[in-house]
C-alpha atoms as one frame of an Amber mdcrd trajectory, in Angstrom:
protein
  80.494 135.924 115.840  84.006 136.421 114.474  84.285 133.014 112.771  80.943
 133.318 110.946  80.939 137.098 110.488  80.823 136.973 106.679  77.711 134.806
 106.858  75.989 136.816 109.542  76.350 140.117 107.705  74.677 138.605 104.624
  71.078 139.797 104.662  69.823 136.433 103.359  71.654 134.500 106.089  72.125
 136.557 109.239  72.308 135.161 112.753  69.130 133.155 112.210  70.562 131.442
 109.154  73.839 130.730 110.882  71.919 129.150 113.753  70.192 126.881 111.219
  73.586 125.775 109.947  74.822 125.120 113.480  71.772 122.939 114.199  71.988
 120.964 110.941  73.216 117.373 110.667  74.736 116.207 107.386  76.118 112.773
 106.466  78.695 112.583 103.672  79.045 109.150 102.074  82.560 108.921 100.680
  85.550 111.079 101.622  87.104 111.010  98.165  87.356 113.561  95.386  83.791
 114.833  95.855  83.549 114.309  99.599  86.699 116.286 100.423  85.502 119.712
  99.178  81.996 119.069 100.537  83.457 118.310 103.956  85.848 121.240 103.874
  83.232 123.858 103.043  80.459 122.511 105.272  82.894 122.386 108.181  84.050
 125.937 107.508  80.423 127.091 107.152  79.622 125.821 110.629  77.308 122.889
 109.936  76.900 121.678 113.514  77.105 117.901 113.076  78.909 116.198 110.199
  79.187 112.468 109.611  81.810 110.884 107.352  81.514 107.261 106.261  84.310
 105.699 104.204  86.041 102.334 104.585  88.906 103.134 102.185  92.454 104.240
 103.041  94.420 107.167 101.604  96.684 106.228  98.706  99.232 108.362  96.882
  97.098 108.443  93.720  94.342 110.165  95.768  96.455 113.245  96.485  95.995
 114.623  92.949  92.405 115.617  93.791  91.467 114.672  97.392  92.600 117.912
  98.944  91.975 117.119 102.613  94.853 114.655 102.650  98.630 114.955 102.512
 101.625 112.663 102.498 101.268 112.151 106.246  97.758 110.729 105.632  98.938
 107.826 103.477  97.673 104.492 104.774  95.106 106.062 107.114  91.391 105.446
 106.869  89.860 108.339 104.913  87.066 109.128 107.365  89.499 109.292 110.283
  92.121 111.289 108.344  89.414 113.717 107.197  88.125 114.159 110.748  91.623
 114.997 111.997  92.029 117.708 109.350  88.522 119.108 109.795  88.797 119.252
 113.580  91.631 121.743 113.106  89.600 123.751 110.578  86.626 124.092 112.961
  86.896 122.606 116.472  83.513 124.021 117.521  81.371 121.504 115.590  80.808
 117.750 115.991  82.443 115.441 113.453  81.666 111.718 113.474  83.919 109.334
 111.552  82.571 105.945 110.470  85.516 103.911 109.119  83.292 101.313 107.478
  81.451 100.575 104.274  77.871 101.731 103.808  75.833  98.519 103.671  72.300
  97.218 103.829  72.842  96.644 107.554  73.944 100.133 108.629  72.396 102.517
 106.077  68.987 103.068 107.671  70.315 103.507 111.194  72.883 106.045 109.994
  70.475 107.996 107.815  67.968 108.401 110.655  70.544 110.436 112.602  71.075
 113.066 109.891  68.996 115.695 108.051  70.698 115.540 104.649  72.689 112.804
 102.886  75.489 113.775 100.474  76.421 111.223  97.819  80.162 111.427  97.196
  80.530 107.860  95.914  81.937 106.473  92.682  79.994 103.232  92.170  76.437
 102.431  91.214  75.624  99.908  93.926  76.209 102.481  96.663  74.295 105.174
  94.781  71.211 102.970  94.599  71.680 102.016  98.240  71.809 105.717  99.204
  68.738 106.443  97.084  66.638 103.638  98.532  67.747 104.259 102.094  66.935
 107.959 101.757  63.461 107.204 100.407  62.712 104.854 103.301  63.994 107.345
 105.900  62.616 110.368 103.986  65.929 112.222 103.684  67.044 114.471 100.820
  70.151 113.525  98.844  72.654 115.940  97.344  74.102 114.005  94.429  77.319
 114.523  92.502  79.141 112.515  89.844  82.249 113.017  87.716  83.565 111.478
  84.500  86.892 112.532  82.956  86.206 116.265  82.346  82.469 116.356  83.068
  80.361 116.460  86.205  76.755 116.380  87.381  74.932 117.763  90.418  71.332
 117.302  91.543  69.141 117.078  94.647  66.920 114.021  95.047  63.998 113.132
  97.313  63.454 116.767  98.350  60.027 118.364  98.900  58.181 115.806  96.801
  60.811 115.945  94.048  62.225 113.064  92.000  64.646 110.390  93.183  67.817
 108.998  91.642  65.766 106.099  90.288  63.492 108.577  88.507  66.553 109.607
  86.480  68.181 106.169  86.273  65.522 103.504  87.015  67.923 100.579  86.663
  71.665 100.108  87.135  73.844  99.977  84.018  75.026  96.673  82.647  77.900
  95.295  84.672  81.260  96.624  83.463  79.739  99.095  81.005  80.797 102.228
  82.915  84.374 102.785  84.092  85.348 104.809  87.156  88.106 107.408  87.526
  90.687 104.843  88.674  90.344 103.234  85.261  89.945 106.193  82.888  91.291
 109.173  84.846  89.764 112.461  85.964  90.894 116.091  85.838  92.130 116.942
  89.331  90.135 120.156  89.772  86.832 118.685  88.538  85.760 116.986  91.794
  86.613 120.229  93.589  84.214 122.145  91.351  81.408 119.574  91.564  81.936
 118.957  95.287  81.745 122.678  95.991  78.481 122.833  94.051  77.180 119.998
  96.222  78.161 121.886  99.380  76.300 124.901  98.008  73.125 122.824  97.543
  73.401 121.521 101.115  73.627 125.070 102.462  70.679 126.180 100.298  68.546
 123.350 101.716  69.495 124.155 105.310  68.805 127.871 104.869  65.533 127.238
 103.063  66.550 128.996  99.860  64.464 128.613  96.725  65.778 127.191  93.442
  67.404 124.109  94.969  68.456 121.696  92.200  65.492 119.395  92.835  63.999
 118.137  89.592  67.067 119.444  87.760  70.344 117.869  86.688  73.160 120.409
  86.325  75.801 119.236  83.850  79.232 120.879  83.753  82.043 120.506  81.214
  85.423 121.630  82.550  87.043 121.719  79.086  84.513 124.125  77.606  83.267
 125.731  80.844  79.749 125.074  79.599  76.818 124.219  81.840  73.364 122.917
  81.042  70.375 121.972  83.170  68.122 119.030  82.328  64.662 118.562  83.804
  63.942 115.433  85.873  60.351 114.356  86.431  59.167 112.544  89.543  58.050
 108.972  88.848  55.815 107.833  91.703  56.176 104.171  90.767  59.914 104.347
  91.551  59.140 105.467  95.099  56.464 102.790  95.423  58.889 100.146  94.182
  61.309 100.942  97.007  58.705 101.400  99.749  56.589  98.363  98.871  59.585
  96.038  98.656  61.001  97.419 101.897  64.394  96.237 100.693  67.396  98.133
  99.401  69.010  97.819  95.986  66.524  95.210  94.713  69.284  92.658  95.385
  71.604  94.551  93.027  75.227  94.670  94.152  77.786  94.778  91.376  80.655
  95.084  93.874  79.876  91.703  95.449  79.974  90.119  92.015  83.227  91.784
  91.015  84.885  90.953  94.315  84.222  87.270  93.682  86.734  87.317  90.824
  89.864  85.395  91.674  92.906  87.610  92.254  96.588  86.784  92.350  99.418
  88.811  93.848 102.820  89.503  92.330 104.420  87.346  95.041 102.235  84.363
  94.142 102.926  84.847  90.436 106.589  84.108  90.968 105.644  80.546  91.910
 103.612  79.992  88.711 104.796  78.531  85.388 103.970  79.713  81.845 102.531
  83.043  82.957 100.816  85.072  80.227  99.729  88.645  80.984  96.618  89.877
  79.196  96.385  93.672  79.262  92.689  94.637  79.133  93.368  98.403  79.047
  92.970 100.528  75.931  96.061 100.590  73.716  96.836 104.268  74.505  97.075
 103.763  78.280 100.463 104.004  79.986 102.795 102.504  81.017 102.976 100.305
  77.936 103.058  96.636  78.900 105.540  95.515  76.248 106.645  92.077  77.382
 107.328  88.859  75.422 104.789  87.180  77.709 101.953  89.665  77.246  99.161
  90.457  74.828  96.700  93.362  74.680  92.960  92.676  74.447  90.860  95.676
  75.545  88.009  94.689  77.834  85.329  95.737  75.347  86.816  93.295  72.784
  87.448  90.417  75.141  84.332  88.340  74.426  85.069  87.999  70.705  88.805
  87.395  71.280  88.686  84.773  74.024  90.065  82.267  71.503  93.437  84.069
  71.762  93.791  82.852  75.360  95.769  79.623  75.638  94.300  77.569  78.485
  97.659  75.808  78.983  99.139  79.071  80.312  98.640  80.726  83.685  96.596
  83.606  82.271  96.600  86.825  84.290  94.458  89.829  83.343  96.056  93.226
  84.031  94.589  96.748  84.066  95.374 100.105  85.654  93.948  99.433  89.130
  92.552  95.895  89.157  88.894  96.737  88.481  88.662  95.933  84.770  90.815
  92.837  85.206  88.284  91.481  87.718  85.501  92.024  85.203  87.627  90.219
  82.603  87.958  87.217  84.931  84.171  87.065  85.309  83.734  87.153  81.521
  86.276  84.349  81.120  84.538  82.314  83.823  81.294  82.469  81.829  83.167
  80.602  79.067  84.800  78.182  81.535  88.281  79.648  81.074  90.474  79.700
  84.173  92.136  83.096  84.648  93.335  85.468  87.385  93.167  89.202  88.018
  96.463  90.821  89.037  95.952  92.347  92.458  96.892  96.029  92.588  96.991
  96.536  88.823  99.764  97.627  86.498 101.895  99.336  89.169 102.569  95.970
  90.806 103.718  94.542  87.500 105.923  97.553  86.841 107.579  96.945  90.172
 108.037  93.259  89.392 109.851  93.877  86.126 111.604  97.059  87.325 110.142
  99.021  84.425 110.077 102.819  84.462 106.779 104.702  84.229
């Protein structure tokens, strides 16, 4: 009674509403920038069973926005580190950590055990996997996405509403959309969008009207402007998933990207005639100003492949290693042997003892 007093005294929640929260089961996919505030507020609200699935580990660059973690969390699996923090916030609920990647093999079994799925991911393959798995298991999705200073929130597959595929029927062209590790994100933005997602989860559990089903809320943190776009249900998108009885329609951009050949800084030392090709935009820092480097932004690479000397050991470099993998795949299409520097620019900075 004391812990949830501020809920219970709300006329629209009360003891009955709090009991609904305590009986609810919510799975959060991704314990990153979006997942952290969702987890924090649902745990504090008393959602009775919370699942966290994330295969990634906490890195120092996460601490700018992933507010569940601290310096002592570095190197730990995110789902486990989040569970440890949340267990202190509310020891009276059940928290299940799944330190693994959401895949075709485990998605359906996991989804069946929960009432609501929260999408806190940052890549398209997992978003389509969540969408298709939720359609097959008939679970609602609370969706969130962020890009630089802007964010989106919606609820999919809820009370005969539209799905993610109704908004985006097909995945974007490979490499056409960058994530926050490549282009950056305002630290408070995932907190704002993640809190909105938590709010939608609570509205669904309590049975409130005006859930963001059939609506896409768009938020701009620079202008503090919001807008809501209408999303129509497209029955053929549901039929496409259910009739195929497969997830993702064999689409998995991550598998493709991960096939790009990487090279570590340690292995580079053994190579001769190394040429670094910086595929970041020219304004990105730190500036890779080396006698053995050139800058070709990824979106210009195809028309400038002739600048790559095949006699060199050519190594693509970017901020985190994502764009450089895509560059390798583009070069492979033209039968040019190249590598992607594992770990991105920070590893190269360390190699040459440059200052950021």
